[in-house]
N, C-alpha and C positions, 0 to 999 in steps of 0.2 A: 518283744512283738511287737515289729514292726507292722507302724500304717504305713497304705500306699498311699502316692503321694496325687493333688488329683492336677491335669494339668490342662485348663484352662481354653477358651478358643479365645482368637486376639480379637473379638468380635465380642465381646463380653468384655474379653478386659480394656476396649474404645471406653464398651459403654461405663465403665466401670470411673475405670480415672475423666472419663467430664464428665460423667456428673457429682464428679470429685471436685469438680474446674467450675462445674455454678456453686456454689456456694446456697445452693439452697437447704441441702441438708450437715450437717455435722458425719464425720469418720465416720464416731460412732454408731451413727443411725445409718449410717451405707451398708458398712457392718450389719447391721444386726436387719442392713434390709434383703445382702445378696448374701452373704451368712461366708464370709468370708475377715480372715484378721485384716486388725484396723491396716498391716505393718505395708503390704501389698496394696493396701489402697494408692499410699503414700511414695510408695516404692514408678507404681503403674501413673501417678498420677507426676511426677518426676520423667518417666520412661517420654511418656507422652511431651511435654514439656518440651526435652534436653532432646522429639528428637520433631519435633513442626519443622522444625526451620529445614526439615530434610524433605519435604513434603513442598515445599513452594521450590528447592534451592534443583529438585529430581528431573528434569524439562530442561535445564540446565545441560546436567553431569548424563543423563539419558541423552539429549541430541551431540555433546563434542565429538563421546563417544560413537554414531553410527559417522558422525562425521569421519575420525583415525578412522575405523573398519573402510569404509571406502575409499577415504582415499590409502589402502592396502592391499587390499583387492587390483584396486587403479592402480599401481604395479607390479600389483600379480599376472593382472592381464597385459600390460607391458612385456612384463619377463614372457610371461605364453604362446606369446604373438613378436619376441622373438626366436625364440626356440626355431614357435613352424615356421620361423617365414628360412629359415635356417637351413633345415630338415629339407622344406622344400626346398630347394636349391643343388642340396646333394644328391639326393635323387631322381632332380633332374636332367644329371649327365650322366 
């Protein structure tokens, strides 16, 4: 007999992890209230704490990625202009 795994939405996980961080209730109380195993609460809390720095760093990474992408696009535009100019000169002869 196999048990069906329950997949929780990220919003629910965040809600539970934040409740665990507040320390207003024990993990056992949170477990009873939300109907999940205490180990899951500990894992989600740890994941929230480990990933918290990425939330603030995300803007910096995306900005760097955007700048790199813009530079690559400008290089590509330059190559296309050179090819276009070369072909237009050859066709005009």
